[in-house]
N, C-alpha and C positions, 0 to 999 in steps of 0.2 A: 933060636931066640936072639942070639947075639947079632945075627945078620939083620933081623928085623929092626933091632935097635939102631944099628948103623945106618940103615936106610932112612929111618925117621930122623936121625940126627943130620944126615945129608940134606934131607928135604927142608928141615928147619933152617939150616945154614943157607941153602939156596934162597929161601923166602926172605930171610933177613937181609941178604945181599941185594936182592931184587928191590925190596921196599926202600932200602937205604938209597939206592940209586934213584928211585922214583921221587923220593923226598927232595933230592937236590936238583934233579933234572926237570921235574914237572911242576911241583908245587910253587917254587919261587916265581917261575915265569907266569903261571896262571894267577898268582896272587897280585903281581904287579899289573897284569891286565885288568883284574877286577878293581884294583885301586883306581886306575885311570877311568874305568867305566863308571864307578860311583862318583868320581869327581865331575865327569862330563854330564851326568844326569842331575846333579844337585848344585853345581856351581852357580846356578841362577839365584840361590838363596843369598849368596854374597854379592851378586850383581844387582839384586832387587832394588836396593835403596836408590842408587843412581840411575839404573835403567828405567825404573818406574817413573822417576821424576823427568828424565829426558824424553821418554815416549808417552808420558801422560797416562800411564796405566793405573786403573783403580785397583784396590785390593782384590776385588772379585775377578778382574781380568788376569791379574797375576796368578791368583790361586787356580783358576781354570787352566791357564797355560802350563803352570807347573804340573798339574795333574794329568793333562792330556797325554803326556809322555807315557804314563803308566797304562792308560786305556789302550793305546795301540800296541804297546809292549805286551800287555796281557792277552789281547786277542791273537797275537802271533806266537805265543809261547808253544802251544802244542804243535802247530805246523813246523815251527823251527826245530824242535827236538826230533820230529819225524824226518825232517830233511837231514839232520845230523846223522841219524841211523843210516840213511841212504848214501850220503856223500863222505862220511867219515869225520871224526872230530877235527883233524888237522885242517882240512879244507874249509869246513863250515865255520869253525871258530875264527879262523883267519879272515874269512869273508865278513863276518859280523863286525870284527874290529875295524876293518878298513872302511866300511860304509858308515859306521857310527862316528868314526873320527872325522870324516869329511863333513857330515851333517852337524856335528858338534861345533866345528869351526864356522859353519854357515850361520850359526846363531847370531854372529856379530852383525849380520845384515838385516836382522829384524827391525822393522821401523813402524809397523802398525800392529794392532791387536791380532788381526787375521794372519799376518805373516808370522807372528810369534806363535800362534796356535798351530799353523801348518808345520813349522819347523820342529816344534815339540812332538807333534804326531809322527812325523817322519823319523825323528831320532828314536822314538820308541819302537817303530817297525824295524829299524836298523839294528838296534841292540837286543831285540827280543831273542830269547833262547840262550844267551850266553851263560847266565848264572845256572839255570837248571841243567844245561848241557854239561857244564863243568862238574856239577854235583853227580850227575849220572856217570861221567867219565871217571871221576875219582873212585866211585863205588866199584868200578871194574878193576881197580888196582888194589884197593886196601880192604882187608877183611873187616868184619864188624868190630872185632876187639880193638882195632886201631882207627876206626873210621872217624869218630868224633875228633880225635887229635889231628888226623890228616885234613879233615874239612876245616877245622879251626885254624890250621896253619895257612890254608888258602884264604879263609874268610877273615883272617886278621887284617887283611887289606881294608875291610869295611870300616873299623874304627880308625885305623891308621890313615885312611884317606882324609879324615878330618884334620890330622896333623899336617899332612902335606898341603891340603887345600887351604887350611887356615893360614899357614905361613905364606903360601904362594899368592893367595887372594890379596893379602895386604900389600904385597909388592906390586902386583899387576894393576891393582886399582890406582896406585900412585902414578901410573904411566898416563893418567888422564891428560889428553891434549897432545900427546906425542904423535907425530905423523898424522894429525887430524882425527885421531881415533879417541873415543871415550875410554875410560878405565875399564868399564864393563865389556867393551868390545875386545880390548886386549886380553881380558880374562878368558873369553870364549875362544879366541884365536890360539893363544899360546897353549892352553890346556887341551886342545884337540890334537896337537902334533904328536904326542906320545902314542896315541891310539893308532895312528897311521903307521908309525914306525914299528910298533909291536905286532901289527898284523903280519909283517914280513918275518918277524922272529918266530911267530907261531907256525907259519907256513914251512919254515926250514927246520925247526927244532922239535916240534910236538909230534910224537907218534900217535897213530889212531888208537892204540891200545897196547897191552902187554905183548900180544902176538906179533906186532909189527915194530917193536922197539929193538933197534939194531944193537943197542948197548946192553941187552940182556942175553945171557946164554940160554941154550935150549932147556937146561935144567931149571934155570930161574923162571922162565916162562911157564913151565909146567907147574912149578911150585906156587906161583901166583894164581893159576887157574884152580888148583886144588884148594888153596886157602880160601877162595871166594865161593866155594861150594858149601852151602849150609844144609846139612841133612834134616834139620828141624824146620826149615823154611818151606813154605808152599812150593810145589814144583814149578819151575819156570814155565810160563805160558807163551806159546808161539803167537798168540793173539795179543798184539801190542796194546789193544784197547781194554784188556782185562782189568786194569787198575780202576777204570771208570765204574766198575760194578762193585767196588770195595768200599764199604761204609767207612772204614778207618781213613781212607784217602780223603773222603769228603769232610770228615770231622777235622782232620788236620788242615784242609784247605780253608775252612771257615775260621779256624783259630788263627791261621796266618793272615787272613783277610783283616781281622779285627786288630791284630798286633801291628800290621804294616800301616793300616789306616791311621792309627794313633801315632806311630813313629813318624811317618812322613808329614802328618799334620803339624807335628811339633818341629821337625828338623827344617822344613822349608820356611818356618817363621822364626826359628831360634836366633839367628844373628840379629834380626830386628828387635825381638823381644829382649834379648840380653842387652842390646844397646840402650833400650828404654830403662831397664832395671839397674844397669850399672853406670849409665852416663858415658860409656866408653865409645870411641869411634870404631868403625867397622874393622880396621886393621887389628886393633887390640882385642876386639871380640873374637876375631879369628884365632888369635893365639890362645885365648881361653878355651875355645872349642877344641883346639889342637891338643891341649893338655889333657882334656877329658878323653880324647881318642887314645892317647897312650895308656891311660888308666883302664879304658875299656879293652884294649888289646891284651893287657896283662891278665885281666879278669877272664877274658874269653879262653886263653890258653890254660889257665888254672882249672876252670870248671870243666873243660874238655878232658883233661887228664883224669879227674875224679869220675866223670861220667863213663869213660872207657873202663876204668878199673872196677867200678861197681856195677857196670852194665845197666845203669839207671839213666833214663833220659827224662821222663816225665817228672820224676822226683825233684829235679833241679829247676825245672821250668815253672811248675805251678806256683810255688811261693814267690818266685821272682815276678811273675805276672801280677800277683796280688799286691806286691810292694809297688810296682810301677803305677798301678791304678790309684793306690793311696797317695802317691807322691804328686801325680798330676792333678788330682782333685784338690789336695791341700794348696798347691802352688796357684792353681787357677782361681780359687776362692779369695785369695788375698795376694794379687800379683803386684808386689811392690818390694824392692830392695834386694840385697844380696842373698838373703836366706832363700827366697823363691828362685833366684837365679841358680844357686847351687843345687836346689832340689830338682830343677829341670835338667841340669847337666847330669845329676845323679841318675835320672831316668835313662839317659843314653848309656851310661856305664853298665847298669843292670841289664839293659836290653842286649848290649854286646856280649855280656858274660854268658848268656844262655844260648847263643847261636850255635855253638858246637853240638850240644845234645839235640837241639831242635832240628838242625839240618841233617844230622845223622839219622834221626828218627824218620825224616822224610824219605831217606834213601833205603830204609829197611822194611817198609810196609809191603812192597811188591818185589818179586824177584824176576830175573830174566829181562828180555826186551821190553816187557810191559812196564818195567821200572821207569824207562825214559818218559813215557806218556804220563805216568802217575806223578812223577816229580814235576813235570811241566804243568800238570793240572793244579797241583798245590801252589806252585809258584805263580800261576796265572791268577788265582784268587788273591794271593798276597799282593800282586801288582795292581789288581783292581782296587785294593785298599789304598795303594799309593795314589790312585786317581781321586778316590773319595775324600781322603784325609785333607790334602791341601785345599781342595775346593770348599770343603766344609769350613776350614779355618778362615778362608777369605770371606765366605758368605757370613759367618758368625761375626767377624770383625766389623763388616759393614753394618750389620744389624745392631750389634751391641755397642759399637764405637770403641771397643778395646779387645785385647786378646784373651782376657781372663775367662769369660764364659765358655769360649770355644775350647780352651785348654782344660778347664774343669770337666767339661762334658766328655773328654777323652777317657775319664775314669770308667764310663759306661762301656766303652769299647773293650777295656781290659777285663771288665766283669764278664762280658760275653766270651772273650778269649779263654778265660779261666774255665768257664762252663764247657766249652767245646773240647778243650784238652782233657778235662775231667771225664767227659763222655768217651773220648778216645781211650783213656786208660781203662774204663769199665769194659768196653767192647774188647779190648786187647786181652784183659784178664779172662774174660769168658771164652775167648778163642783158645787161649793156652790151656784152660781147664778142659775144654772139649778135646783138644789134641792129646793131652795127657791121659784122658779117659778112653782114648781110642775112638772117639766119635768123629763124625764128619765136621770139618771146619766150615763155619758159616761166617762169611764176611759181613 
């Protein structure tokens, strides 16, 4: 009996050491990469005011161009994750970063609507698969009881990107006229450089998984493998397309589509909306958004801790989605002044807060290699939302002559997101009941 206890204790110690190493060697590097990714896909929101004026873009042209990134990104999500399974995380993620860095810098040469559209489409193709690839990769390292915290420590780059981008955008836009370049051209050029440099860091520093991590001992590798085996989960399926037959995957996909459509509709217009509401110049608005990024990062880490401790994911997300719907509806109906400005910034904080449990939920629906395609499918729909949202906002602004109606209508997207996540929880409860009763699981 004593021998069994000592073996268990050694296994726990090996797992603790392995995950501690992974937290320091993997998560910070991937988080910095995602921070750069998010900056390079959304920095046009800060460039918009001067770029649209210089290139004579209408709100609809800008909205379509902003959204086209997400269309090509979404269409390439599943192929990209399939390629990562074939070539390995190190090679594939490094390739993604190199190509998107080069294309993000090329945004500075856009001079017509069609060149703007083409570059945004190509940028989406280049970056496709990075985020779902990382979520799948982290799920091979961290067991469920720690997954929301691990993902949130990576995903903290999401809100913190607003801190970095807000501060950097103000400085870069002030370079207007230097070396014959506009401020928005400097913004695209300078913010593309880190992606290219980080691609080489991934190539040399990222292992393909626990089995190939030279800095783990054999005992630590075995402990990670055992910790990620869940006896209560469906058996891993060698068919990587198995997740596409899972109802819960599709309910999550629709929920993420609605949330992302509302989020990106708001975020691509936010610097301009806040400028109108506060009367501040773009640089000062950037600092305001940066401050909300810090608040969102803190909220994200706190909610992730509680989610892992209670093993609850949906419980934290449902009320938050309802709150966001109420906030955008209230702000959009009376879009004037600081109260509405803080309400819209509050939507960002709430959205960031629930990303830990939501992303962990996405990684737990399907086990084995099929998980890669399931995650890519959910993220594909989320990214389609990123295409619909900005285009919707641009179209509504042209039709209504203001941002208010478009923002208020985002409340409907949150209502649908709430319904889909509620449906997911109902299906999940029924699955657990069948499993406990010894019946066959029905997805």
